[in-house]
Structures are given as C-alpha cells and as structure tokens.
C-alpha positions as CSV (number, residue, x, y, z in Angstrom):
1,M,-71.8,39.4,-126.8
2,Q,-68.5,37.5,-127.3
3,I,-66.9,37.8,-130.7
4,P,-64.0,35.4,-131.3
5,A,-60.7,36.9,-132.3
6,I,-59.7,35.8,-135.8
7,N,-56.0,35.6,-136.8
8,A,-55.4,38.0,-134.0
9,T,-51.8,37.1,-133.2
10,Y,-50.2,38.3,-136.4
11,T,-49.6,42.0,-136.0
12,N,-46.4,42.6,-138.0
13,G,-46.3,45.4,-140.5
14,P,-46.1,49.2,-140.4
15,Y,-48.6,51.4,-138.5
16,T,-50.8,52.6,-141.3
17,L,-53.2,55.3,-142.2
18,S,-56.1,53.0,-141.5
19,D,-54.6,52.1,-138.1
20,L,-54.4,55.8,-137.4
21,L,-58.0,56.3,-138.4
22,L,-59.3,53.5,-136.2
23,D,-57.3,54.8,-133.2
24,R,-58.9,58.2,-133.7
25,L,-62.3,56.6,-133.8
26,L,-61.5,54.8,-130.6
27,A,-60.8,58.2,-129.1
28,W,-64.3,59.1,-130.1
29,E,-65.6,56.0,-128.2
30,V,-66.5,54.1,-131.3
31,D,-66.6,50.4,-130.4
32,T,-68.6,48.8,-133.2
33,I,-68.5,49.0,-137.0
34,F,-70.9,47.4,-139.4
35,G,-69.9,46.5,-143.0
36,I,-68.7,44.1,-145.6
37,P,-65.1,43.4,-146.9
38,G,-64.2,44.4,-150.4
39,D,-61.1,44.9,-152.5
40,G,-61.6,48.7,-152.2
41,V,-61.3,48.5,-148.4
42,N,-58.6,45.8,-148.0
43,G,-56.2,48.1,-146.1
44,F,-59.0,49.2,-143.8
45,M,-59.9,45.6,-143.1
46,E,-56.4,44.8,-142.1
47,A,-56.5,47.6,-139.6
48,L,-59.8,46.3,-138.3
49,R,-58.3,42.8,-137.9
50,R,-55.5,44.3,-135.8
51,K,-57.9,46.3,-133.7
52,Q,-60.5,43.5,-133.2
53,G,-59.9,43.4,-129.5
54,Q,-61.0,47.0,-129.3
55,I,-63.5,47.5,-132.1
56,R,-66.1,44.9,-133.0
57,F,-66.6,44.3,-136.7
58,I,-70.2,43.1,-137.5
59,H,-70.1,41.5,-140.9
60,V,-73.6,42.0,-142.4
61,R,-74.7,40.5,-145.7
62,H,-75.6,43.8,-147.4
63,E,-74.1,47.2,-146.9
64,E,-77.6,48.8,-146.7
65,M,-78.4,46.6,-143.8
66,G,-75.1,47.5,-142.1
67,A,-75.9,51.2,-142.5
68,L,-79.4,50.7,-141.0
69,A,-77.9,48.7,-138.2
70,A,-75.5,51.5,-137.5
71,V,-78.5,54.0,-137.4
72,S,-80.3,51.8,-134.9
73,Y,-77.1,51.6,-132.8
74,A,-76.8,55.4,-132.8
75,K,-80.5,56.0,-132.0
76,L,-80.4,53.7,-129.0
77,T,-77.0,54.7,-127.6
78,G,-76.6,58.3,-128.5
79,K,-73.2,57.5,-129.8
80,I,-71.9,57.7,-133.4
81,G,-73.0,54.8,-135.6
82,V,-70.3,53.7,-138.0
83,C,-70.6,51.7,-141.2
84,F,-68.4,51.1,-144.2
85,G,-68.5,49.8,-147.8
86,T,-66.1,49.2,-150.6
87,T,-65.7,51.3,-153.7
88,G,-68.5,51.8,-156.2
89,P,-71.4,49.4,-155.6
90,G,-70.6,49.0,-151.9
91,A,-70.8,52.8,-151.3
92,V,-74.0,52.9,-153.3
93,H,-75.6,50.3,-151.1
94,L,-75.0,52.5,-148.0
95,L,-77.2,55.3,-149.2
96,N,-80.5,54.1,-147.8
97,G,-79.0,54.0,-144.4
98,L,-77.6,57.5,-144.8
99,L,-81.0,58.7,-145.9
100,D,-82.6,57.1,-142.8
101,A,-80.0,58.9,-140.6
102,Q,-80.6,62.2,-142.4
103,M,-84.4,62.1,-142.1
104,D,-84.4,61.0,-138.4
105,H,-81.5,63.2,-137.3
106,V,-79.0,60.5,-136.3
107,P,-75.2,60.7,-135.9
108,L,-73.8,58.4,-138.5
109,L,-70.3,58.1,-140.0
110,A,-70.0,56.2,-143.3
111,I,-66.5,55.2,-144.5
112,T,-66.0,54.1,-148.1
113,G,-63.1,53.1,-150.2
114,I,-62.4,54.9,-153.4
115,T,-60.2,53.8,-156.3
116,F,-56.4,54.4,-156.3
117,H,-55.5,58.0,-155.7
118,D,-53.8,58.5,-159.2
119,L,-56.7,56.7,-161.0
120,I,-59.6,58.8,-159.7
121,G,-61.5,60.1,-162.7
122,S,-60.1,57.5,-165.1
123,E,-63.1,55.2,-165.2
124,N,-61.2,52.6,-163.4
125,M,-62.9,49.4,-162.0
126,Q,-65.5,50.5,-159.4
127,G,-64.0,54.0,-159.8
128,Y,-67.0,56.1,-159.2
129,D,-66.4,59.2,-157.1
130,S,-68.2,58.3,-153.8
131,N,-67.7,61.8,-152.5
132,K,-69.8,63.3,-155.3
133,M,-72.5,60.6,-154.7
134,M,-72.6,61.2,-151.0
135,E,-72.9,65.0,-151.1
136,P,-76.7,65.3,-150.9
137,F,-76.9,62.8,-148.1
138,T,-74.3,64.3,-145.7
139,V,-73.4,67.4,-143.8
140,Y,-69.7,66.7,-144.0
141,N,-68.1,64.8,-146.9
142,E,-64.4,64.6,-147.4
143,R,-61.6,62.5,-148.9
144,V,-58.5,61.5,-146.9
145,M,-55.5,63.0,-148.7
146,G,-52.8,61.3,-146.6
147,P,-51.9,60.2,-143.1
148,A,-51.4,63.7,-141.8
149,H,-54.9,64.5,-142.9
150,V,-56.6,61.7,-140.8
151,E,-56.6,63.1,-137.3
152,G,-58.2,66.5,-138.1
153,L,-60.6,65.0,-140.7
154,V,-62.0,62.3,-138.3
155,D,-62.3,64.8,-135.5
156,R,-64.2,67.2,-137.7
157,A,-66.5,64.5,-139.0
158,C,-67.3,63.1,-135.6
159,R,-67.9,66.5,-134.1
160,T,-70.1,67.5,-137.0
161,T,-72.3,64.4,-136.9
162,L,-72.8,64.7,-133.1
163,T,-73.6,68.4,-133.4
164,K,-75.9,68.3,-136.4
165,R,-77.2,64.8,-135.9
166,R,-76.9,64.1,-139.6
167,P,-74.7,61.6,-141.5
168,V,-71.1,62.3,-142.5
169,H,-68.8,60.5,-144.9
170,I,-65.1,59.9,-145.3
171,A,-63.6,58.3,-148.5
172,I,-60.2,56.8,-148.5
173,P,-58.3,55.9,-151.7
174,A,-57.6,52.2,-151.8
175,D,-53.8,52.6,-151.9
176,F,-53.7,55.2,-149.2
177,Q,-55.3,52.8,-146.7
178,S,-52.1,50.8,-146.2
179,L,-49.7,53.7,-146.3
180,P,-47.4,53.8,-143.4
181,A,-48.6,56.6,-141.1
182,D,-45.2,58.5,-141.5
183,H,-44.9,57.9,-145.2
184,I,-46.1,61.4,-146.3
185,Q,-45.0,64.3,-144.1
186,P,-47.5,67.0,-143.2
187,S,-47.6,70.1,-145.3
188,K,-45.9,73.3,-144.1
189,E,-49.2,74.7,-143.0
190,N,-50.4,71.7,-141.0
191,V,-49.4,71.5,-137.3
192,P,-49.6,67.8,-136.1
193,H,-52.1,67.2,-133.3
194,H,-53.7,70.6,-133.7
195,T,-57.2,69.2,-133.0
196,S,-58.8,67.1,-130.3
197,A,-61.3,64.3,-129.9
198,L,-63.5,66.3,-127.5
199,F,-67.2,67.0,-127.7
200,H,-69.7,68.3,-125.2
201,L,-73.3,68.7,-126.4
202,P,-74.5,72.1,-125.2
203,I,-77.7,72.2,-123.1
204,R,-79.5,75.2,-124.4
205,I,-82.2,76.9,-122.4
206,P,-84.5,79.6,-123.9
207,E,-84.3,83.1,-122.4
208,K,-86.5,83.9,-119.4
209,G,-88.8,86.3,-121.2
210,L,-89.8,83.6,-123.7
211,L,-90.3,81.0,-121.0
212,T,-92.6,83.5,-119.1
213,K,-94.5,84.2,-122.3
214,A,-95.1,80.5,-122.9
215,A,-96.1,79.9,-119.3
216,D,-98.6,82.8,-119.4
217,L,-100.2,81.3,-122.5
218,L,-100.4,77.8,-121.1
219,N,-101.8,79.1,-117.8
220,T,-104.7,80.9,-119.6
221,K,-105.8,78.0,-121.9
222,S,-108.4,75.4,-120.8
223,K,-107.7,72.7,-123.3
224,V,-104.0,72.1,-123.6
225,A,-102.7,69.2,-125.7
226,I,-99.1,68.0,-125.6
227,L,-97.4,66.3,-128.6
228,V,-94.1,64.6,-127.9
229,G,-91.5,63.2,-130.3
230,V,-88.1,61.6,-130.1
231,G,-86.7,65.0,-129.1
232,A,-88.4,64.6,-125.8
233,S,-86.5,61.3,-125.0
234,G,-85.2,61.4,-121.5
235,A,-87.8,64.0,-120.4
236,G,-90.7,61.6,-119.7
237,D,-90.9,62.6,-116.0
238,E,-91.0,66.3,-116.9
239,V,-93.7,65.6,-119.5
240,A,-95.8,63.8,-117.0
241,Q,-95.4,66.7,-114.5
242,I,-96.5,69.2,-117.1
243,A,-99.5,67.1,-118.1
244,E,-100.5,66.8,-114.4
245,L,-100.3,70.6,-113.8
246,L,-102.1,71.5,-117.0
247,G,-104.6,68.6,-117.1
248,A,-103.2,68.0,-120.6
249,P,-103.4,64.8,-122.6
250,V,-100.1,63.6,-124.1
251,I,-100.1,62.5,-127.7
252,K,-97.1,60.6,-129.0
253,S,-95.5,60.6,-132.5
254,M,-94.4,57.2,-133.6
255,L,-90.7,58.0,-132.9
256,G,-91.8,59.4,-129.5
257,K,-93.7,56.2,-128.4
258,D,-91.2,55.4,-125.6
259,V,-91.0,59.0,-124.2
260,I,-93.8,58.2,-121.8
261,A,-95.3,54.8,-121.0
262,D,-98.5,53.7,-122.7
263,D,-100.1,52.9,-119.4
264,S,-99.6,56.5,-118.2
265,P,-102.9,58.1,-117.2
266,Y,-101.9,61.1,-119.3
267,T,-101.3,59.7,-122.7
268,T,-103.7,59.1,-125.5
269,G,-101.2,57.2,-127.6
270,G,-100.2,57.7,-131.2
271,T,-101.2,60.1,-133.9
272,G,-101.0,60.3,-137.7
273,H,-102.3,57.4,-139.8
274,T,-101.9,55.1,-136.8
275,T,-103.8,57.4,-134.5
276,T,-106.0,56.5,-131.6
277,A,-109.5,57.9,-131.6
278,P,-108.8,59.9,-128.3
279,S,-105.6,61.5,-129.8
280,K,-107.7,62.7,-132.8
281,M,-110.4,64.1,-130.5
282,V,-107.8,65.9,-128.5
283,M,-106.1,67.4,-131.6
284,D,-109.5,68.4,-133.0
285,T,-110.7,70.2,-129.8
286,C,-107.6,71.7,-128.1
287,D,-107.1,75.4,-127.8
288,C,-103.4,75.2,-127.2
289,L,-100.8,72.7,-128.4
290,L,-97.4,72.2,-126.7
291,I,-95.1,70.5,-129.1
292,I,-92.0,68.9,-127.4
293,G,-89.3,67.6,-129.7
294,S,-91.5,66.6,-132.6
295,T,-92.1,67.4,-136.2
296,M,-94.6,64.6,-136.8
297,P,-95.1,64.8,-140.6
298,Y,-98.8,64.2,-141.0
299,L,-100.3,67.7,-141.2
300,K,-103.9,66.6,-141.3
301,W,-103.6,65.2,-137.8
302,Y,-102.7,68.6,-136.2
303,P,-105.3,71.1,-135.1
304,K,-106.6,73.3,-137.9
305,P,-104.5,76.4,-138.4
306,N,-105.7,79.2,-136.2
307,Q,-107.6,76.7,-134.0
308,A,-105.0,76.6,-131.2
309,A,-102.1,78.6,-129.9
310,C,-98.8,76.7,-130.1
311,I,-95.7,76.6,-127.9
312,Q,-93.0,74.5,-129.5
313,I,-89.8,73.3,-127.8
314,D,-87.0,72.0,-130.0
315,D,-83.2,72.1,-129.8
316,M,-83.1,72.8,-133.6
317,P,-84.6,76.3,-134.0
318,E,-85.1,75.8,-137.7
319,R,-87.8,73.1,-136.9
320,I,-89.9,75.5,-134.8
321,G,-93.1,76.3,-136.8
322,M,-92.3,73.6,-139.4
323,R,-95.6,71.7,-139.0
324,Y,-97.9,74.1,-137.1
325,P,-97.8,77.9,-136.7
326,A,-95.9,78.5,-133.5
327,T,-97.1,81.3,-131.2
328,V,-94.0,81.0,-128.9
329,G,-90.9,79.2,-130.0
330,L,-88.6,77.8,-127.3
331,A,-85.2,76.8,-128.8
332,G,-83.7,74.5,-126.2
333,D,-83.1,71.1,-124.8
334,A,-86.5,69.4,-124.0
335,K,-85.6,68.3,-120.5
336,A,-83.8,71.4,-119.4
337,T,-86.4,73.7,-120.9
338,L,-89.3,71.8,-119.2
339,Q,-87.5,72.1,-115.9
340,E,-87.3,75.8,-116.3
341,L,-90.9,76.0,-117.5
342,L,-92.5,73.9,-114.7
343,P,-92.1,76.5,-111.8
344,L,-93.9,79.1,-113.9
345,L,-97.0,77.0,-114.4
346,R,-100.1,76.9,-112.3
347,Q,-102.1,73.8,-111.3
348,K,-105.4,73.8,-113.3
349,Q,-108.4,72.9,-111.2
350,D,-110.6,72.0,-114.2
351,R,-109.6,68.5,-115.3
352,T,-112.5,68.1,-117.8
353,F,-110.3,68.0,-120.9
354,L,-108.0,65.3,-119.5
355,E,-110.8,63.3,-118.0
356,Q,-112.6,63.2,-121.3
357,A,-109.4,61.9,-123.0
358,Q,-109.0,59.3,-120.2
359,A,-112.6,58.1,-120.7
360,G,-111.9,57.9,-124.4
361,M,-108.8,55.8,-123.8
362,A,-110.7,53.4,-121.5
363,R,-113.1,52.7,-124.4
364,W,-110.2,52.7,-126.9
365,W,-108.6,49.9,-125.1
366,Q,-111.9,48.0,-125.1
367,F,-111.9,48.4,-128.9
368,V,-108.3,47.3,-129.3
369,E,-108.8,44.2,-127.0
370,A,-112.0,43.2,-128.9
371,Q,-110.0,43.3,-132.2
372,A,-107.4,41.1,-130.7
373,A,-109.8,38.7,-129.0
374,R,-111.1,37.2,-132.3
375,T,-110.4,33.5,-132.8
376,S,-111.3,33.2,-136.4
377,L,-109.0,31.8,-139.0
378,P,-106.8,33.0,-140.6
379,M,-105.4,34.6,-137.4
380,K,-105.8,38.3,-137.1
381,P,-102.5,40.2,-137.0
382,Q,-103.8,42.0,-133.8
383,V,-103.6,38.7,-131.9
384,P,-99.8,38.2,-131.8
385,A,-99.3,42.0,-131.3
386,Q,-101.6,42.1,-128.3
387,H,-100.0,39.0,-126.7
388,L,-96.5,40.4,-127.4
389,S,-97.3,43.6,-125.6
390,S,-97.7,41.8,-122.2
391,L,-95.0,39.3,-122.8
392,L,-92.1,41.7,-123.5
393,A,-89.4,41.9,-120.8
394,D,-89.5,45.0,-118.6
395,D,-86.3,46.3,-120.3
396,A,-87.1,45.1,-123.8
397,I,-86.1,47.0,-126.9
398,L,-88.8,46.7,-129.6
399,L,-88.0,47.6,-133.2
400,G,-90.6,48.1,-136.0
401,D,-90.6,48.1,-139.8
402,A,-92.4,49.8,-142.6
403,G,-95.9,48.4,-143.3
404,T,-99.0,47.4,-141.4
405,V,-96.9,46.3,-138.4
406,A,-96.6,50.0,-137.6
407,Y,-100.3,50.1,-137.1
408,W,-100.3,47.0,-134.8
409,I,-97.4,48.5,-132.8
410,N,-98.9,51.9,-132.3
411,K,-102.3,50.5,-131.4
412,H,-101.6,47.2,-129.5
413,I,-98.2,47.5,-127.9
414,K,-98.5,49.1,-124.5
415,L,-94.9,50.1,-123.8
416,R,-94.0,50.2,-120.1
417,K,-91.5,52.5,-118.5
418,G,-88.0,51.3,-119.1
419,Q,-88.8,49.7,-122.5
420,R,-87.4,51.2,-125.7
421,F,-88.8,51.5,-129.2
422,T,-87.7,52.8,-132.5
423,L,-88.1,52.3,-136.2
424,S,-87.2,54.0,-139.5
425,G,-89.4,57.0,-139.0
426,T,-89.6,59.8,-141.6
427,S,-87.7,57.7,-144.2
428,C,-89.9,54.7,-143.4
429,T,-87.8,52.2,-145.3
430,M,-88.7,48.6,-145.7
431,A,-86.3,45.9,-144.4
432,S,-85.1,48.2,-141.6
433,G,-86.6,45.9,-138.9
434,I,-84.0,43.1,-138.8
435,S,-81.2,45.6,-139.4
436,Y,-82.4,47.7,-136.5
437,G,-82.5,44.5,-134.4
438,I,-78.9,43.7,-135.3
439,G,-77.8,47.2,-134.2
440,A,-79.8,47.1,-131.0
441,Q,-78.6,43.7,-129.9
442,A,-75.0,44.7,-130.7
443,A,-75.4,47.8,-128.5
444,F,-77.3,46.0,-125.7
445,P,-76.3,42.3,-125.7
446,K,-78.0,41.5,-122.4
447,R,-81.4,43.1,-123.1
448,Q,-84.3,41.4,-124.9
449,V,-84.5,42.7,-128.5
450,V,-87.7,42.0,-130.4
451,V,-88.4,43.0,-134.0
452,M,-91.9,43.2,-135.7
453,T,-91.7,43.0,-139.5
454,G,-93.8,41.9,-142.4
455,D,-93.1,39.3,-145.0
456,G,-92.6,41.9,-147.7
457,A,-90.0,43.7,-145.7
458,M,-88.4,40.4,-144.5
459,T,-87.9,39.0,-148.0
460,M,-85.8,42.1,-148.8
461,A,-83.3,41.2,-146.0
462,L,-83.2,37.4,-145.7
463,G,-79.4,37.4,-145.7
464,E,-79.3,39.0,-142.3
465,L,-80.6,35.9,-140.8
466,L,-77.1,34.6,-141.4
467,T,-75.7,37.6,-139.5
468,L,-77.9,36.8,-136.5
469,A,-76.7,33.2,-136.6
470,Q,-73.0,34.1,-137.2
471,Y,-72.9,36.3,-134.1
472,Q,-75.6,34.5,-132.2
473,L,-77.4,37.7,-131.7
474,P,-80.5,36.6,-129.7
475,V,-83.0,38.8,-131.6
476,K,-86.6,37.6,-131.6
477,L,-88.0,38.3,-135.0
478,L,-91.8,38.3,-135.5
479,V,-92.6,38.0,-139.2
480,F,-96.3,38.8,-140.0
481,K,-96.9,36.6,-143.0
482,N,-99.9,37.5,-145.1
483,N,-98.5,37.0,-148.6
484,T,-99.2,40.5,-149.6
485,L,-98.0,44.1,-149.3
486,A,-101.0,44.8,-147.1
487,L,-100.4,48.4,-146.4
488,E,-100.0,49.3,-150.1
489,K,-103.2,47.3,-150.8
490,W,-105.3,49.2,-148.4
491,E,-103.7,52.6,-149.3
492,Q,-104.4,52.0,-153.0
493,M,-108.1,51.6,-152.1
494,G,-108.5,54.0,-149.3
495,F,-106.2,56.8,-150.4
496,M,-106.9,56.6,-154.2
497,G,-110.2,54.9,-154.7
498,N,-108.4,52.4,-157.0
499,P,-108.6,48.6,-157.0
500,E,-105.6,47.0,-155.3
501,F,-103.0,45.8,-157.7
502,G,-99.5,44.3,-157.8
503,N,-99.2,43.5,-154.1
504,D,-99.3,39.7,-154.1
505,L,-96.2,37.9,-152.7
506,L,-95.4,34.4,-153.5
507,P,-95.6,32.6,-150.2
508,A,-92.3,31.9,-148.5
509,D,-91.7,29.3,-145.8
510,F,-89.8,31.5,-143.4
511,V,-89.4,28.6,-140.9
512,K,-87.4,26.6,-143.5
513,I,-85.5,29.6,-144.6
514,A,-84.5,30.5,-141.0
515,E,-83.6,26.9,-140.2
516,G,-81.5,26.8,-143.3
517,C,-79.6,29.8,-142.0
518,G,-79.0,28.2,-138.6
519,V,-81.7,30.2,-136.8
520,R,-84.4,28.5,-134.7
521,A,-87.9,29.1,-136.0
522,I,-91.5,28.4,-135.2
523,K,-94.8,28.9,-136.9
524,I,-97.9,30.4,-135.2
525,D,-101.2,30.2,-137.1
526,D,-103.7,29.4,-134.4
527,P,-104.9,32.3,-132.2
528,T,-105.8,29.8,-129.4
529,T,-102.2,28.7,-129.0
530,C,-100.5,31.9,-130.0
531,R,-99.7,33.2,-126.5
532,Q,-98.1,30.0,-125.3
533,Q,-96.0,29.6,-128.5
534,L,-94.9,33.2,-128.4
535,Q,-93.9,33.0,-124.8
536,E,-91.8,29.9,-125.4
537,A,-90.1,31.6,-128.4
538,L,-89.3,34.7,-126.4
539,M,-87.7,32.7,-123.6
540,A,-85.5,30.6,-126.0
541,D,-81.8,31.2,-126.2
542,G,-80.3,32.6,-129.3
543,P,-82.0,34.1,-132.3
544,V,-85.5,32.9,-133.1
545,L,-87.7,33.6,-136.1
546,I,-91.5,33.5,-135.3
547,E,-93.6,33.2,-138.4
548,C,-97.1,34.6,-137.6
549,V,-99.5,33.5,-140.4
550,V,-102.2,36.2,-140.4
551,D,-105.2,37.3,-142.4
552,P,-104.2,38.9,-145.7
553,H,-107.6,40.8,-145.8
554,E,-107.5,42.4,-142.3
555,P,-107.5,46.2,-143.0
556,A,-105.0,48.6,-141.4
557,L,-107.2,51.7,-140.9
558,A,-106.9,55.1,-139.3
559,T,-109.4,55.3,-136.4
560,P,-111.5,57.3,-136.9
561,L,-111.5,56.7,-140.6
562,P,-111.0,59.9,-142.6
563,E,-114.2,60.7,-144.6
564,E,-112.3,60.9,-147.9
565,H,-110.9,57.4,-147.2
566,A,-114.3,56.0,-146.6
567,A,-115.6,57.5,-149.8
568,N,-112.6,56.1,-151.7
569,F,-113.1,52.6,-150.3
570,L,-116.7,52.7,-151.6
571,E,-115.5,53.8,-155.0
572,S,-112.8,51.2,-155.2
573,F,-115.2,48.3,-154.4
574,D,-117.0,49.1,-157.7
575,K,-113.8,48.3,-159.5
576,I,-112.6,45.2,-157.6
577,S,-113.0,41.6,-158.8
578,K,-110.1,39.8,-157.1
579,D,-110.7,38.7,-153.5
580,K,-113.7,41.1,-153.4
581,S,-115.8,39.1,-150.9
582,E,-112.9,38.7,-148.5
583,L,-111.9,42.3,-148.7
584,L,-115.5,43.4,-148.1
585,H,-115.9,41.1,-145.1
586,G,-112.6,42.2,-143.5
587,L,-113.5,45.9,-143.8
588,R,-117.1,45.4,-142.7
589,E,-116.0,43.4,-139.6
590,S,-113.5,46.0,-138.5
591,L,-115.9,49.0,-139.0
592,Q,-118.7,47.1,-137.3
593,Q,-116.5,46.7,-134.2
594,Q,-115.7,50.4,-134.3
595,M,-119.4,51.2,-134.6
596,D,-120.3,48.9,-131.6
597,I,-117.6,50.3,-129.3
598,L,-116.7,53.8,-130.6
599,P,-119.8,55.0,-132.5
600,E,-118.8,58.6,-132.1
601,T,-115.8,58.0,-134.3
602,M,-117.9,57.0,-137.3
603,G,-118.5,59.9,-139.6
604,A,-121.2,60.2,-142.2
605,Q,-119.1,58.6,-145.0
606,A,-117.9,55.8,-142.7
607,R,-121.5,55.0,-141.7
608,K,-122.5,55.1,-145.4
609,L,-119.6,52.7,-146.2
610,L,-120.6,50.3,-143.5
611,D,-124.2,50.2,-144.6
612,A,-123.0,49.5,-148.2
613,L,-120.7,46.8,-147.1
614,K,-123.5,45.1,-145.2
615,E,-125.5,45.0,-148.4
616,M,-122.6,43.8,-150.5
617,D,-121.1,41.3,-148.0
C-alpha cells in the first residue's frame, strides 16, 4: 500500500519529545498508527509528519474505529497495535477499542493528548484526566512528565502490552509534545538510556510430571474431545496429530476458527450459540475434554460438570479451570506443550467416537447446503455466505462483525488452510467489521481482505468508507441488508419469550452511500445471480461494497435448538402481531429442514414448536 508523503520536505525545527517517542516506537517495530488529528495532539501530529516515511498514519473517521483497526492489526500480526486520540472526547472514543483488546487479550498501545501540564485539574477546555478514565481498561497507564521520561515509559508500556496481551495507555500534556528533547534535564536519580527496546516472549513448557499425568489420562479415555481457541493459533499441525492419535473430534471456538481448516477430517466446526450439531453431540457425550488455548464463554455448550475429565493448556495459568473444572492444568505455550505431549500418547485403535462425529459432519454439510440452496425471494442470507466460502482466495483474510453474520460465518464459511479469520470476540462489539478490515488490509496490503457485516453494524461506521477510499484499501465489504437488528429480534423471542420490539432499521441505500464516498458498490438481491456477481466484485480492484439484500425473517438459530428457546418461541408467538405470518413461516421452514436432514437434533420442545408452527402458518 503506497501512502503519498504530504509536506514531507519541511523538517526544520527542534527534535522534540514527540520525535523521541516515535523513534522509540520505531525501535519496537511499530510501523502503523491509526487515529485522528486534534488540537490536543498537534505536537504529536507534527512528529508524525516528519516520520511519515517510516511510520504510516492511517487517518480514520472516528477514534473508536481507529482503535478497533489497531486491534485487528495486532491480532493478525502479533505486533503492537497503536492508536491515538486527542484530549477529552477523542480519548473517550478510543475506549471501545481498548475494551476489545482487553477482552480478547491483544497488545494495544493507546496514546492520548491531555491538557497543558499546568492546567490539569482546572476544568480547562477538553481538560478531563484521560489517565483516570483509562485506568480500568489498561494494565499500564502513565503520563509523560518530560523528554527524559519518554524512553523508559515507552519501553515499559510496550514490554507490558506484549507480555500481558492487554492494552496500555500513555498520555502526553499538549504543551510537552513540542518540547525540545533536551529542554528539561533528567532528574538526579534518572540515568539516560538505562532501559532497552528488547522483548522475547518466553516459550513456557509444563513440567514433565504434569505432562505424563495428562498423557496417562488421555490414553485411558475412549471419547476424547478437543476444544481449540485463538491460543492454539500456529499449532494446527500439532492439533491434527493429537486428534489422529486419540481419535478425537476437534471443536473450534469462534476466535479459534482458523486454527485448523474447516475441511479437516477431524473438526466438527464451531460451538456456543453458533454451534454445529456434531459439536454439540461431541460435547454432550465425551468422557475427556482437552482444551487448548480457549476460554470459550458459553458455559452451557461445555460438557456437564463431572461428566468429563479435563486437561487444559493455556499460557495464562489464571485461565485454567475458568470455564470447566480442570483435572490437569498445563501452563504453557500451546504448540510447544503439544510437541512435548505427543510422544507420550498412544494410538487409539477404536475410532468409533471420531467416526460418529465425521458421519454427523457429512449430514451437517448436507443441512447447511440445503439451507443455502433455496432460491426464494427475498434472498436467504445463507446464499451469499455459502458462495463466498468457495470464492475466497487461498490466502484470504476474513473479518466478521457482531450480529447474525457470525452465525453464517461459523456455519457456512469453510476456511481452508492458509486463510485467516478474526472478529471482535468476547467484547462482540458492533461496527468492528469494517474497522478490522482497515487494520487487516494495512497489515497485509497484498492479501485479499473480506468483511462480513450487517446493516445495523455498518450504519454505525459509514464514515470509514471514506477511509477505504482515501487510502485505496481494497477491502471487499459484504453488507447483509435486512433492515432489522435480526439477532436481537430472534434473541428477544427465543431467549426471553417476548415479542420482538425496537429492531427496525430505516432502509439505507448502501450502494449510493458507498458511491458517494468514492467506493465502488454493487447490489445482490437475486440468489440465481449471486455467485457471478459476488465473484466479479471480489476480483475488482480497490475497495468494493457488496450490498446483499436478504430475508429479514430468516432465523439465526442454534442447532440443535435449546429446549428452553423452543418453549420461549412458542410463548412469544402468542404475543406477536407485527410480521407474525412472515416470522412463523421463516422459523417453520428452517426447523422443517432440520427435521428432514437432522431429525436426531430435534428435541421434544423443538418438535412441539414445529407442530404448532405448521398449524399457525
């Protein structure tokens, strides 16, 4: 990605505190910073201008989007993501990105301006103390007190965020940013250059006795299940070897979707609310659970307590036993720990448990393909998702967003080896999709970057279309347009037994909006032409918005449908008047396909619901 130099020739003026700070970030291999100018960061901006040949400044349209872009950049590169905002409101806007980094354990540095050093606490314009505000969101949070403070402060912040994988924050008084670097001498207790920009992540391996204990347990169990999360990234080959030895199906958390390819013979796909039926079966019947780098938050989709023994591998010891009682905890790096564990395991001759899961997956894919093969109008959201799966480039990076698109990603996107995926996970923030796309494309300018988002999330971040256009970031943005907050609609009914309320969205013409921002756009509303149109859009140069007009009444359901959800749906339909027939028909059609292909997943309440829907529809 070529970013033109702007006013780059004028470099007169003293070497400032901000110059010193950026040089220290360069020592930490920071090459990209996301943010927005403001009068509280003018000195910092001048240093960025002078360093633009070494550090890329990506000017986003909202600080929150910049922070989320930096999170995506960090997730996909393993480097420190850096964002900044001006004093007061600009710093406030960064917080959602910091929360995302905190919840998903991502190294992120936020830099903010703060009012003039001698007016702090005086209710000056935009004079709120950003250090106080940032404290709950960070593991290191300090204010620059002068040029001699910068080197040690930046080193400590960078080392801390890389070690703890949580956000850190540095605030700089507005007038200090332009101070000449030699203006204030170090204190008598400070020794210049006493710290270094050096960090090596330790590769921890559990002690031999614990590895042997874990292996003995795994060798004696007949129904071992493996759950992988983002902490298993880079260990996909070892996960497959373990699965082969133990005859163990591999279940993937949403953030662990790209750990092992979806076409692997060992995986049963996702879990939680977007679970596959085979993953639920494996969790319900296993006698041992091997958790690798995951704290998947949905407790009801784990085995029942005391059902299964549990070995958990995590490089953060405090996370072991967090979601399911651990029998053996292995505190260590996933890849290195699995490499030590593998020689201790015996090949299981009985492959029944794995073969049952594989047979279930064969029928699962039949169900998924049947849902995507429908040609009725409005177009079903599964249609573009299914086509996208096979059209993605072999090294594509796919980004998701909060909402029903997470269901279509987990169920319909078959990631291949070499493809990457991430989204806002535990924080699950709306509008993160396009921001993540900006961060991903900035990190990997030559790779295909595709975002799946909904119209609700997209309308929260429309300004970032201008960011795509300004930097000609060739992100392909699929916007699933159904004029409703569909996930909230179905959760209100299924989780609560209430009629849906307050979810309608005034229809937006995303094609016109994108074109008005200088972004090419197309509209797909016909399932019979969807694949061809989608293929052409993916092959186009530059950024492209793809508006997919989809059925607002297509349900996003866990499969199998939890019994309490089925009962709640039945209750909610007694209270619904708006769009009742359309909602009834959409739910009945989906459950009928499930009954036809996966009848064993239909519990008593789900069958009762389907019978009632047939009478009402």
